N, C-alpha and C positions, 0 to 999 in steps of 0.2 A: 388392272390400272391402265389408263390411257397414256399415250405418248406425252400429251400435254401435262398430265399429272406427274409423270416421271420427271419431265423437264422442270416442273415447279419445285419438286422435291430436291432435285439436284441444285437448283438455284438457291434454295434455302440453305443447303449445306455450304455452298460456295460463299454465301453471305454470312456464314457463321451461325445460321439458325439451327434449330433442333427439330427433327421430324420424328414423331412418336408413332410407332406402329401399334394401333389399337389391338391387333390380334396377338401380339407377343408381349404386351405391356405387363400382363399378370402371370405369364409363364415363369415358373420358378427354376426348372432344371431341364436337362437334355432329354430325360425319359419322357417328361410331359410334352416337350416340344415334338419329339418323334411321333408320339401317339396323336398329338394335335394335328400334325401334317396329314395323317391318315384321314382324320375327320374333316379337315379342311378340303381335301380332295373330294370326299363324298358330298360335302355340303354344296360344292359347285355343281355337282350332278343333280342334286335335289332341286336346285334353283331352276333347272331347265324344265322341270315338269310341274313346278308349284302352281303356276297359273292354270294349267289344264285341270289339275285335281281340284283347285278352288272352284273353277267354273262348273265342273261336272259334279262336284261334291263327292268325289270318289276317294277311296282309301289308297294311299301310296304303298301298295304291297312291295313294289320293286325297291323302294327305299329301305323298308324294313329288312328285306332279304339281303341287301348290301351291308346293313349294320350287323346282321347275323354272320355273314361271310367273313367280315373283317374281325369278328370276335368282340365287337363293342358291347353287345348285349351281356357279355360275361365280365366286363371290366370291373364292375362293382361287386362281383361275387368274390368271396375271400380266397386267398392263395391256398388255404388248406383243402379247398374243394376244386382247385384247378383254375380259378379265376385270376384276374390281375390284381384284385385288392386295392384299387385306386381309392384315393381320399375323396371326401366331399368336395374339397377345393378343386381337385382336378376334374371331377365329374362336371362341375359348373363350367369350366373352360370349354369342354366338348359340347355341352348342351347349348351354350351361347353360340358356338360356331355353327352347329347344325341349324339353329334358328335363323342364322344369317342367310342360309340357303332356303329353308322352308320352315316356318313356324309350326305348322301342323305336325310335321314329322318330329320336330324337337319336342313338342308338348306330349305327343303320343308316346314316344320311346322314353321320355323323361319319367313317366310314371313307373315304367318297368325298372330302369336302372336306379331310380331313386328308391323304389320299394326294396330292391335287393340290398341297397345300402342300409335302409331302415331295418330290415330283418337281421342284418349282420350286427348292427349297433344295439338293437333292443333284445335280440335273441328271444323274440316273442313266441316263435313256433316251438313245439316240441322238437328236440334235436334230430330225431329220426325223420320227421317231416321236412324240416329245414334242409337236411342233407339231401333228401330226395329232390327237393326243388332246385337246390344248387347244382346238383349233378345233371339235372335235365337242362338247365340253362347252359352249362359248359359243354355238355356232350351233343346237344341237338338244337341249341339256341332257343329253348322254350322261353316264353314270355309270361309275365305275371302282372296283375293289377288288382287293386281293391275296388270293389263296386258296392257302394253303400247308399248312394242317393236314391230317393224314391219319389214318385209323383206327389204323394200326400205329405211326406215328412220333409222334403227339400234336402238341404245339405245336412249330412250327419253331424257336422260341427255344431249345429244348433241344438242337438240333444234329443231329437224326437225318437220315439221307439219305432223301429221298422215294422211295416205291415207284412213284410215277408215273414213267413211262419215256418218254424222247424218243429215237426211232430216227432217225439221220441218213438222209435220202433226197435225191434230186436236188432242189436248190433250197430245201431246208429240212429239216424234221423231221416225223415222225408221232408223236403223243403219245397215250398211253393211261394212264388212271389215275382215281382218285377222290379228291376233296377234301371235307373236312368243315368245319363251322363257317363256311360261305361266306355271311357276312352280306351282306344287300342283294341276294342272288342273283336274286330275281324281277324286279329292275329294272335289273340291270347290262347295260351295253353292251360294256364292256371288262373282261377278267379277266386278271390277272397270275398265272400258275401256275408253280410250281417243278416240275422234273422232272430225275431223274438221266439224264445223257446216256449212252446205251449205248456201251460200249467206252471209257469215260473215267471218271475219278474226279470229274469236274466235275458241278456242279448248274447247270442252266440256268434262267433266268427268261424265260418266254415270254408274249407278249401275245396273247391269243386274243379272239374276239368272241363275242357271245351266241349266234350261229348255230352256234358250234362246240361248245357244251356242252349237256348234258341235265341238267335240275334234277330231283332226286329229293327229294320233300318228306318229310324226316325230322325236321324241327324240332318237337319236342313236349316242352317242358321246363318247369321250375318257374317261371322268371322270364324277362323280356325275350322274351316269347312271340311278339311280332310283328316281330322283326327279319329274318325270312326267312332264317335261317342254315342253310339246307338243304345237303345234299350236292350236289356237281356232278360229273358223270361225263364223261370224255373218251374217245372210242373211235376210235382211228386218225385223230385230228384232224391235218390237214396245217397246219403253221405255216411260213410263208416265213422264209428266213434273216434277213431284215430285222427280223422280230419276235422274234428271240432278242435280248432287250434287255440281257442281262447273264449272266455266269457267275461261279461261285465254286468254289473248291477247298476240301477239308476243312480246317476251322479258320479259314477266311476269312469275312468279313462282306460282305454285298451292298453295292454302291455306294450303295444307298438309305440305308444306315446312317451315311453320312459326315456327316449333318446332326445327329447326336446324338440323334435320335428325338424332337425337340420336338413334332412333329405328333401323337404318341401321347397328348398331354395332352387330346385330345378325349375320351378314356376317363374320366379323373377329372372332367372338366367335366360329362359326362353324369350320373355318379352323384351329383355335388354338386347338379345340377339336380333329380334325383329326391328327394334329401334336403331341398332347399329347399321342394319341393312338400309333403312330409310335415310339415315345420316349419310352413308356412303353415296347413295344415289343423288342426294341433294348436293353434296360437295362436288361430285363429278359434273353435275349439271352446271353448278355455279362457276366451276373452273373453266368450262368449255363454251358456255352460252354467252354470246356477245351480240346483243341487238344492234341494229345499224345506227342507233342513237348514241352509242357509247364507243369510245376508242379502246375499250378493254372488256374482259369478261365481267359478268355481274358479281363475281367473287370479290371484286375490289370496291363495290358499292357499299356505303356505310350501313344502310339498314339491312343488307344481306349479311354483312359481317357480324352485325349485332345478333341476328338470328342464329348464325352458325356458332357464335360464341356461347349463346344460351344453350344450344344443343350439346356442345362439348362439356359445359359445366354440369348439365343434368346427367350426362352419361358418366363423367368422371366421378361425380359424387355418389351416384347409385352403385356403380361397379366397385368402387373402393370400399364402400360399406359392405357390399355383398361378399367380396373376397376376404375382407378382414374378418367378418363374422364366421365365414367358412373355415378360415384358418384357426380361429379360436375354438370352434367346434371340434375340429380334428385333434386338437391338443388337449381337449378337456376330458375329465372323467365323467361318469354317469350323472353324478350330482351336479356338477358344473354345467353339463349340457341342459339339464332341466332348468337351471337358473337363466340360461340364455334364451329361453322361449320368447320373452317379450321382444328382445333385440332381433331374433330371427324373424319374428312376425313383422317387425319394422322394416326389414329388408324388402319383404314382399310389397308392403304398402308403398314405400318410397320408390322402389324400382318400377312397379307397374304404372304408377301415376307419372313418374318421370318419362317412361317409355311413351305414354300417350302424348305428353307434351312434345317430346322429340319428333315423333311422327307428324304431329300437327305443324311444327316449325319447318320440318322438311318440305311439307306440302306448300307452305307459304313461300319458301325459297323458290321452288319450282313454279309456283303460280297455278293458273287454271289448267295447265297441261297435266297436273298431278291428278286431276279427276278422271282422266281417260282410262278406260278399261284396258287399253293397250299397254299401260305402264304399271309397274309393280306397286307404286306408292298407294294407289287406290286399294289394293288388296291388303297392304301392310296397315293402312288406316283402319280397316275393318278388323284385321287379325288382332292388333294390339289392344283393342277395346275389350276383348274377351278376358284379358288379365284382370280387369276390375271385378270379375265375377268368379275368379278362382279363390280358393281359401288360402289364408284366412282373410275375411272381409275387413275393410278398413275400420269399421266400428269395433271389431274384436281386437284389432291391433292397438287402437287408441285406449281401449279399456285396460288391456294388459300393461301398456306403458304407464298409464295413470296409476294403476295399482302398484307397479314396481317402484314408481317415484315416491308415492306415499309411504310405502313400506321402508324405503331407504331413508326417508326423512324421519320416520318414527324410530328407526334403528340408531341414527346419528344423534337423536335427542335423548335416547334412553341411557 
Protein backbone atom coordinates (compact mmCIF):
# COMPACT_ATOMS: atom_id res chain seq x y z
CA UNK A 1 0.00 0.00 0.00
CA UNK A 2 1.40 3.41 -0.94
CA UNK A 3 1.94 6.30 1.45
CA UNK A 4 -0.93 8.20 -0.19
CA UNK A 5 -3.29 5.26 0.22
CA UNK A 6 -2.34 4.94 3.89
CA UNK A 7 -3.02 8.64 4.35
CA UNK A 8 -6.40 8.28 2.66
CA UNK A 9 -7.29 5.40 4.98
CA UNK A 10 -6.24 7.39 8.03
CA UNK A 11 -8.29 10.34 6.84
CA UNK A 12 -11.34 8.13 6.44
CA UNK A 13 -10.97 6.89 10.01
CA UNK A 14 -10.52 10.42 11.29
CA UNK A 15 -13.68 11.50 9.49
CA UNK A 16 -15.60 8.60 10.99
CA UNK A 17 -15.49 6.47 7.83
CA UNK A 18 -15.02 2.70 7.73
CA UNK A 19 -12.20 1.03 5.86
CA UNK A 20 -12.78 -2.63 5.04
CA UNK A 21 -9.76 -4.82 4.33
CA UNK A 22 -10.84 -7.11 1.51
CA UNK A 23 -8.21 -9.65 2.56
CA UNK A 24 -9.53 -10.14 6.09
CA UNK A 25 -13.25 -9.56 5.49
CA UNK A 26 -14.08 -13.27 5.22
CA UNK A 27 -11.50 -14.68 7.67
CA UNK A 28 -13.36 -16.33 10.56
CA UNK A 29 -10.77 -17.12 13.22
CA UNK A 30 -7.14 -16.74 14.28
CA UNK A 31 -6.02 -20.13 12.92
CA UNK A 32 -7.26 -19.16 9.47
CA UNK A 33 -5.60 -15.77 9.82
CA UNK A 34 -2.22 -17.26 10.70
CA UNK A 35 -2.26 -19.67 7.77
CA UNK A 36 -3.50 -16.90 5.50
CA UNK A 37 -0.50 -14.76 6.44
CA UNK A 38 1.78 -17.55 5.23
CA UNK A 39 -0.02 -17.63 1.88
CA UNK A 40 -0.12 -13.84 1.62
CA UNK A 41 3.65 -13.70 2.02
CA UNK A 42 4.10 -16.30 -0.73
CA UNK A 43 1.58 -14.58 -2.99
CA UNK A 44 3.71 -11.44 -2.97
CA UNK A 45 6.67 -13.51 -4.13
CA UNK A 46 4.59 -15.13 -6.87
CA UNK A 47 3.64 -11.71 -8.18
CA UNK A 48 7.30 -10.92 -8.86
CA UNK A 49 7.68 -13.71 -11.44
CA UNK A 50 4.13 -13.83 -12.85
CA UNK A 51 4.89 -11.58 -15.81
CA UNK A 52 8.01 -13.54 -16.77
CA UNK A 53 6.23 -16.89 -16.71
CA UNK A 54 3.36 -15.43 -18.69
CA UNK A 55 5.67 -14.01 -21.35
CA UNK A 56 7.75 -17.16 -21.64
CA UNK A 57 4.88 -19.61 -21.15
CA UNK A 58 6.92 -21.42 -18.52
CA UNK A 59 5.70 -23.39 -15.52
CA UNK A 60 6.38 -21.77 -12.10
CA UNK A 61 8.25 -24.67 -10.52
CA UNK A 62 9.69 -22.37 -7.85
CA UNK A 63 6.19 -21.37 -6.71
CA UNK A 64 5.08 -24.97 -6.41
CA UNK A 65 8.24 -25.76 -4.43
CA UNK A 66 7.43 -22.96 -1.97
CA UNK A 67 3.89 -24.27 -1.56
CA UNK A 68 5.34 -27.70 -0.84
CA UNK A 69 7.86 -26.32 1.64
CA UNK A 70 5.26 -24.43 3.69
CA UNK A 71 3.04 -27.52 3.77
CA UNK A 72 0.18 -25.94 1.84
CA UNK A 73 -0.15 -28.91 -0.51
CA UNK A 74 -1.18 -31.03 2.51
CA UNK A 75 -3.56 -28.57 4.16
CA UNK A 76 -6.66 -30.20 2.61
CA UNK A 77 -5.41 -33.69 3.47
CA UNK A 78 -7.26 -35.02 6.56
CA UNK A 79 -5.81 -34.88 10.06
CA UNK A 80 -5.87 -38.67 10.36
CA UNK A 81 -3.15 -38.91 7.71
CA UNK A 82 -1.07 -35.99 8.94
CA UNK A 83 -2.63 -33.13 6.96
CA UNK A 84 -4.20 -29.95 8.30
CA UNK A 85 -7.76 -30.98 7.43
CA UNK A 86 -8.86 -27.46 6.52
CA UNK A 87 -12.39 -26.78 5.30
CA UNK A 88 -13.55 -25.84 1.82
CA UNK A 89 -14.21 -22.34 3.14
CA UNK A 90 -10.63 -21.90 4.29
CA UNK A 91 -9.18 -23.40 1.13
CA UNK A 92 -10.98 -20.69 -0.86
CA UNK A 93 -9.44 -17.97 1.31
CA UNK A 94 -5.97 -19.18 0.38
CA UNK A 95 -6.72 -19.88 -3.27
CA UNK A 96 -8.09 -16.38 -3.73
CA UNK A 97 -4.98 -14.91 -2.12
CA UNK A 98 -2.57 -16.96 -4.25
CA UNK A 99 -4.41 -15.73 -7.34
CA UNK A 100 -3.92 -12.12 -6.27
CA UNK A 101 -0.23 -12.82 -6.80
CA UNK A 102 -0.40 -15.15 -9.79
CA UNK A 103 -3.56 -16.63 -11.27
CA UNK A 104 -1.73 -19.43 -13.07
CA UNK A 105 -0.14 -20.71 -9.86
CA UNK A 106 -3.48 -20.55 -8.07
CA UNK A 107 -5.38 -22.41 -10.77
CA UNK A 108 -2.68 -25.06 -11.06
CA UNK A 109 -2.33 -25.83 -7.35
CA UNK A 110 -6.08 -25.44 -6.89
CA UNK A 111 -6.72 -28.65 -8.78
CA UNK A 112 -4.50 -30.54 -6.34
CA UNK A 113 -5.76 -29.10 -3.04
CA UNK A 114 -9.31 -29.23 -4.36
CA UNK A 115 -9.02 -32.83 -5.44
CA UNK A 116 -7.64 -33.86 -2.06
CA UNK A 117 -10.66 -32.21 -0.45
CA UNK A 118 -12.89 -34.01 -2.95
CA UNK A 119 -11.33 -37.41 -2.21
CA UNK A 120 -11.78 -36.83 1.51
CA UNK A 121 -15.44 -35.84 1.15
CA UNK A 122 -16.38 -38.53 -1.37
CA UNK A 123 -14.10 -41.36 -0.23
CA UNK A 124 -14.25 -42.43 -3.87
CA UNK A 125 -10.91 -44.28 -3.76
CA UNK A 126 -10.42 -47.66 -2.09
CA UNK A 127 -9.17 -46.88 1.40
CA UNK A 128 -5.72 -48.39 0.94
CA UNK A 129 -5.12 -46.36 -2.24
CA UNK A 130 -6.49 -43.22 -0.62
CA UNK A 131 -4.15 -43.73 2.35
CA UNK A 132 -1.20 -44.19 0.01
CA UNK A 133 -1.97 -40.93 -1.80
CA UNK A 134 -2.54 -39.00 1.45
CA UNK A 135 0.74 -40.15 2.97
CA UNK A 136 2.66 -39.27 -0.19
CA UNK A 137 1.20 -35.76 -0.09
CA UNK A 138 2.09 -35.25 3.56
CA UNK A 139 5.50 -36.93 3.56
CA UNK A 140 6.95 -35.70 0.25
CA UNK A 141 4.56 -33.10 -1.11
CA UNK A 142 3.21 -35.32 -3.88
CA UNK A 143 0.64 -33.70 -6.16
CA UNK A 144 -2.43 -35.18 -7.84
CA UNK A 145 -4.87 -34.13 -10.54
CA UNK A 146 -7.55 -35.72 -12.67
CA UNK A 147 -6.94 -35.60 -16.42
CA UNK A 148 -10.01 -36.55 -18.42
CA UNK A 149 -10.34 -34.12 -21.36
CA UNK A 150 -9.42 -35.41 -24.80
CA UNK A 151 -9.10 -33.92 -28.30
CA UNK A 152 -12.13 -35.77 -29.68
CA UNK A 153 -14.45 -35.77 -26.66
CA UNK A 154 -13.77 -32.32 -25.24
CA UNK A 155 -14.81 -31.72 -21.65
CA UNK A 156 -15.73 -34.90 -19.74
CA UNK A 157 -18.66 -32.98 -18.24
CA UNK A 158 -20.42 -33.35 -21.61
CA UNK A 159 -20.49 -37.12 -21.22
CA UNK A 160 -18.44 -38.39 -24.16
CA UNK A 161 -16.75 -41.78 -23.93
CA UNK A 162 -12.97 -41.35 -23.77
CA UNK A 163 -10.94 -42.65 -26.69
CA UNK A 164 -8.19 -43.59 -24.25
CA UNK A 165 -8.50 -47.37 -23.94
CA UNK A 166 -7.75 -49.80 -21.13
CA UNK A 167 -7.12 -53.36 -22.26
CA UNK A 168 -7.53 -56.04 -19.55
CA UNK A 169 -4.34 -58.09 -19.00
CA UNK A 170 -3.12 -60.39 -16.25
CA UNK A 171 -3.05 -58.47 -12.98
CA UNK A 172 -4.47 -55.24 -14.37
CA UNK A 173 -4.78 -53.18 -17.54
CA UNK A 174 -2.70 -51.65 -20.29
CA UNK A 175 -3.73 -48.11 -21.14
CA UNK A 176 -3.10 -46.14 -24.31
CA UNK A 177 -4.37 -42.65 -25.06
CA UNK A 178 -3.87 -38.89 -24.91
CA UNK A 179 -5.31 -36.32 -22.51
CA UNK A 180 -5.53 -32.56 -23.02
CA UNK A 181 -5.80 -29.61 -20.58
CA UNK A 182 -3.72 -31.57 -18.06
CA UNK A 183 -3.16 -28.72 -15.64
CA UNK A 184 -0.18 -28.94 -13.27
CA UNK A 185 1.28 -31.72 -15.44
CA UNK A 186 4.98 -30.73 -15.00
CA UNK A 187 4.70 -31.24 -11.23
CA UNK A 188 2.27 -34.13 -10.90
CA UNK A 189 3.14 -37.32 -9.02
CA UNK A 190 -0.30 -38.94 -9.39
CA UNK A 191 -2.63 -38.69 -12.39
CA UNK A 192 -6.20 -39.93 -12.39
CA UNK A 193 -7.09 -40.81 -15.99
CA UNK A 194 -10.31 -42.06 -17.53
CA UNK A 195 -10.31 -44.82 -20.14
CA UNK A 196 -12.90 -46.91 -21.88
CA UNK A 197 -12.49 -50.53 -20.82
CA UNK A 198 -12.15 -52.74 -23.90
CA UNK A 199 -14.96 -55.25 -24.26
CA UNK A 200 -17.23 -53.30 -21.93
CA UNK A 201 -19.39 -50.20 -21.94
CA UNK A 202 -17.75 -49.17 -18.67
CA UNK A 203 -15.38 -46.24 -18.25
CA UNK A 204 -12.63 -46.85 -15.75
CA UNK A 205 -10.82 -44.35 -13.54
CA UNK A 206 -7.19 -45.35 -13.21
CA UNK A 207 -4.53 -43.92 -10.93
CA UNK A 208 -1.13 -43.73 -12.67
CA UNK A 209 2.19 -42.23 -11.63
CA UNK A 210 4.38 -39.60 -13.28
CA UNK A 211 6.70 -42.38 -14.49
CA UNK A 212 3.81 -43.73 -16.58
CA UNK A 213 3.14 -40.60 -18.61
CA UNK A 214 4.84 -38.58 -21.32
CA UNK A 215 4.25 -34.82 -21.24
CA UNK A 216 3.90 -33.14 -24.62
CA UNK A 217 4.28 -29.38 -24.20
CA UNK A 218 1.31 -28.08 -26.16
CA UNK A 219 0.11 -25.31 -23.83
CA UNK A 220 0.40 -22.02 -25.76
CA UNK A 221 -2.72 -19.99 -25.11
CA UNK A 222 -4.07 -16.47 -24.54
CA UNK A 223 -4.34 -16.51 -20.75
CA UNK A 224 -3.33 -18.62 -17.76
CA UNK A 225 -0.20 -19.37 -19.73
CA UNK A 226 1.80 -20.76 -16.80
CA UNK A 227 -0.55 -23.51 -15.61
CA UNK A 228 1.37 -26.27 -17.40
CA UNK A 229 -1.85 -27.60 -18.94
CA UNK A 230 -0.03 -29.68 -21.52
CA UNK A 231 -1.11 -32.94 -23.15
CA UNK A 232 -0.15 -36.19 -21.48
CA UNK A 233 0.33 -39.38 -23.45
CA UNK A 234 0.05 -42.96 -22.22
CA UNK A 235 1.52 -45.78 -24.32
CA UNK A 236 0.74 -49.32 -23.19
CA UNK A 237 1.00 -48.26 -19.57
CA UNK A 238 0.45 -51.15 -17.17
CA UNK A 239 -1.85 -50.27 -14.29
CA UNK A 240 -2.37 -52.86 -11.55
CA UNK A 241 -5.92 -53.92 -10.73
CA UNK A 242 -5.72 -52.13 -7.37
CA UNK A 243 -5.30 -48.80 -9.16
CA UNK A 244 -8.57 -49.13 -11.01
CA UNK A 245 -10.19 -46.88 -8.43
CA UNK A 246 -13.65 -46.59 -9.95
CA UNK A 247 -15.92 -47.45 -12.88
CA UNK A 248 -18.95 -45.77 -14.37
CA UNK A 249 -21.50 -46.90 -16.92
CA UNK A 250 -23.09 -44.66 -19.55
CA UNK A 251 -25.29 -42.07 -17.87
CA UNK A 252 -23.70 -42.60 -14.45
CA UNK A 253 -21.59 -40.18 -12.45
CA UNK A 254 -18.30 -41.01 -10.82
CA UNK A 255 -18.29 -41.68 -7.09
CA UNK A 256 -16.21 -38.50 -6.82
CA UNK A 257 -19.36 -36.53 -7.69
CA UNK A 258 -21.27 -37.63 -4.63
CA UNK A 259 -19.91 -34.65 -2.67
CA UNK A 260 -21.86 -32.20 -4.82
CA UNK A 261 -18.74 -30.70 -6.39
CA UNK A 262 -17.95 -28.19 -3.66
CA UNK A 263 -14.22 -28.57 -4.23
CA UNK A 264 -14.65 -27.02 -7.69
CA UNK A 265 -15.14 -23.65 -6.02
CA UNK A 266 -11.37 -23.33 -6.24
CA UNK A 267 -12.07 -22.15 -9.80
CA UNK A 268 -14.20 -19.09 -8.95
CA UNK A 269 -11.88 -18.33 -6.02
CA UNK A 270 -8.98 -18.14 -8.47
CA UNK A 271 -10.70 -15.75 -10.87
CA UNK A 272 -12.00 -13.57 -8.06
CA UNK A 273 -8.39 -13.33 -6.86
CA UNK A 274 -7.34 -12.17 -10.32
CA UNK A 275 -10.16 -9.61 -10.28
CA UNK A 276 -9.17 -8.39 -6.81
CA UNK A 277 -5.64 -7.83 -8.07
CA UNK A 278 -6.99 -5.77 -10.98
CA UNK A 279 -9.22 -3.81 -8.63
CA UNK A 280 -6.27 -3.05 -6.32
CA UNK A 281 -4.20 -1.81 -9.25
CA UNK A 282 -7.03 0.42 -10.47
CA UNK A 283 -7.70 1.84 -6.99
CA UNK A 284 -4.03 2.59 -6.42
CA UNK A 285 -3.81 4.27 -9.82
CA UNK A 286 -6.96 6.33 -9.23
CA UNK A 287 -5.82 7.42 -5.79
CA UNK A 288 -2.45 8.62 -7.07
CA UNK A 289 -2.88 9.79 -10.66
CA UNK A 290 -3.64 13.49 -11.01
CA UNK A 291 -3.50 14.92 -14.52
CA UNK A 292 -2.57 18.59 -14.71
CA UNK A 293 -6.15 19.40 -15.70
CA UNK A 294 -7.41 18.43 -12.24
CA UNK A 295 -6.72 19.76 -8.71
CA UNK A 296 -7.12 16.26 -7.27
CA UNK A 297 -6.54 12.57 -8.13
CA UNK A 298 -8.97 10.97 -10.57
CA UNK A 299 -10.43 8.91 -7.69
CA UNK A 300 -12.63 11.95 -6.97
CA UNK A 301 -13.98 12.16 -10.51
CA UNK A 302 -17.63 11.07 -10.73
CA UNK A 303 -17.35 8.60 -13.61
CA UNK A 304 -14.26 7.00 -12.03
CA UNK A 305 -16.10 6.62 -8.73
CA UNK A 306 -19.01 5.05 -10.61
CA UNK A 307 -16.67 2.43 -12.12
CA UNK A 308 -15.02 1.75 -8.77
CA UNK A 309 -18.43 1.39 -7.14
CA UNK A 310 -19.48 -1.14 -9.76
CA UNK A 311 -16.27 -3.11 -9.18
CA UNK A 312 -16.87 -3.19 -5.44
CA UNK A 313 -20.45 -4.37 -5.86
CA UNK A 314 -19.47 -7.12 -8.30
CA UNK A 315 -16.78 -8.41 -5.96
CA UNK A 316 -18.86 -8.15 -2.80
CA UNK A 317 -21.79 -9.99 -4.37
CA UNK A 318 -19.74 -12.81 -5.89
CA UNK A 319 -17.47 -13.32 -2.89
CA UNK A 320 -20.36 -13.30 -0.42
CA UNK A 321 -22.20 -15.95 -2.42
CA UNK A 322 -19.05 -18.06 -2.74
CA UNK A 323 -18.17 -18.01 0.95
CA UNK A 324 -21.78 -18.49 2.02
CA UNK A 325 -22.15 -21.60 -0.15
CA UNK A 326 -18.77 -22.90 1.02
CA UNK A 327 -19.90 -22.55 4.61
CA UNK A 328 -23.15 -24.35 3.86
CA UNK A 329 -21.18 -27.12 2.14
CA UNK A 330 -18.86 -27.57 5.12
CA UNK A 331 -21.82 -27.94 7.48
CA UNK A 332 -23.88 -30.23 5.23
CA UNK A 333 -24.15 -34.01 5.17
CA UNK A 334 -23.69 -36.06 1.97
CA UNK A 335 -27.33 -35.77 0.88
CA UNK A 336 -27.44 -32.03 1.49
CA UNK A 337 -24.19 -31.53 -0.42
CA UNK A 338 -25.67 -33.19 -3.48
CA UNK A 339 -28.70 -30.90 -3.21
CA UNK A 340 -26.36 -27.89 -3.24
CA UNK A 341 -25.01 -28.72 -6.70
CA UNK A 342 -27.07 -26.12 -8.61
CA UNK A 343 -26.10 -23.39 -6.16
CA UNK A 344 -22.42 -24.39 -6.20
CA UNK A 345 -22.50 -24.20 -9.98
CA UNK A 346 -24.11 -20.77 -9.71
CA UNK A 347 -21.10 -19.54 -7.75
CA UNK A 348 -18.78 -20.37 -10.60
CA UNK A 349 -20.96 -18.72 -13.24
CA UNK A 350 -21.61 -15.59 -11.20
CA UNK A 351 -18.01 -15.23 -10.01
CA UNK A 352 -16.22 -15.77 -13.31
CA UNK A 353 -18.50 -13.41 -15.20
CA UNK A 354 -18.21 -10.84 -12.41
CA UNK A 355 -14.43 -11.19 -12.50
CA UNK A 356 -14.40 -10.47 -16.25
CA UNK A 357 -16.46 -7.32 -15.68
CA UNK A 358 -14.25 -6.16 -12.80
CA UNK A 359 -11.05 -6.47 -14.83
CA UNK A 360 -12.69 -4.64 -17.72
CA UNK A 361 -13.76 -1.82 -15.38
CA UNK A 362 -10.28 -1.68 -13.86
CA UNK A 363 -8.82 -1.16 -17.32
CA UNK A 364 -11.34 1.61 -18.01
CA UNK A 365 -10.25 3.35 -14.81
CA UNK A 366 -6.59 3.20 -15.80
CA UNK A 367 -7.32 4.02 -19.44
CA UNK A 368 -5.10 3.34 -22.43
CA UNK A 369 -2.09 2.69 -20.21
CA UNK A 370 -3.78 -0.55 -19.12
CA UNK A 371 -3.00 -1.98 -22.56
CA UNK A 372 0.74 -1.80 -21.99
CA UNK A 373 2.63 -5.08 -21.74
CA UNK A 374 4.66 -3.40 -18.99
CA UNK A 375 1.63 -3.32 -16.67
CA UNK A 376 -0.10 -6.28 -15.01
CA UNK A 377 -3.62 -5.35 -16.12
CA UNK A 378 -3.02 -6.53 -19.67
CA UNK A 379 -2.09 -10.00 -18.34
CA UNK A 380 -5.01 -10.04 -15.89
CA UNK A 381 -7.39 -9.17 -18.72
CA UNK A 382 -6.23 -12.27 -20.59
CA UNK A 383 -6.07 -14.52 -17.54
CA UNK A 384 -9.56 -13.77 -16.29
CA UNK A 385 -11.19 -14.75 -19.57
CA UNK A 386 -10.00 -18.33 -19.14
CA UNK A 387 -12.55 -18.74 -16.37
CA UNK A 388 -15.36 -18.70 -18.90
CA UNK A 389 -14.04 -22.01 -20.25
CA UNK A 390 -13.57 -23.84 -16.94
CA UNK A 391 -16.35 -26.20 -15.78
CA UNK A 392 -19.20 -25.98 -15.19
CA UNK A 393 -20.09 -23.98 -18.29
CA UNK A 394 -22.74 -21.28 -18.03
CA UNK A 395 -25.38 -23.25 -19.95
CA UNK A 396 -24.97 -26.19 -17.55
CA UNK A 397 -25.44 -23.89 -14.57
CA UNK A 398 -28.59 -22.29 -15.97
CA UNK A 399 -30.05 -25.72 -16.75
CA UNK A 400 -29.35 -26.94 -13.21
CA UNK A 401 -30.89 -23.83 -11.68
CA UNK A 402 -33.93 -24.06 -13.93
CA UNK A 403 -34.49 -27.72 -13.06
CA UNK A 404 -34.09 -26.95 -9.35
CA UNK A 405 -36.57 -24.08 -9.59
CA UNK A 406 -39.16 -26.18 -11.42
CA UNK A 407 -38.71 -29.04 -8.95
CA UNK A 408 -39.19 -26.67 -6.02
CA UNK A 409 -42.35 -25.27 -7.58
CA UNK A 410 -43.76 -28.74 -8.19
CA UNK A 411 -42.98 -29.68 -4.57
CA UNK A 412 -44.71 -26.63 -3.10
CA UNK A 413 -47.83 -27.24 -5.20
CA UNK A 414 -48.09 -30.96 -4.40
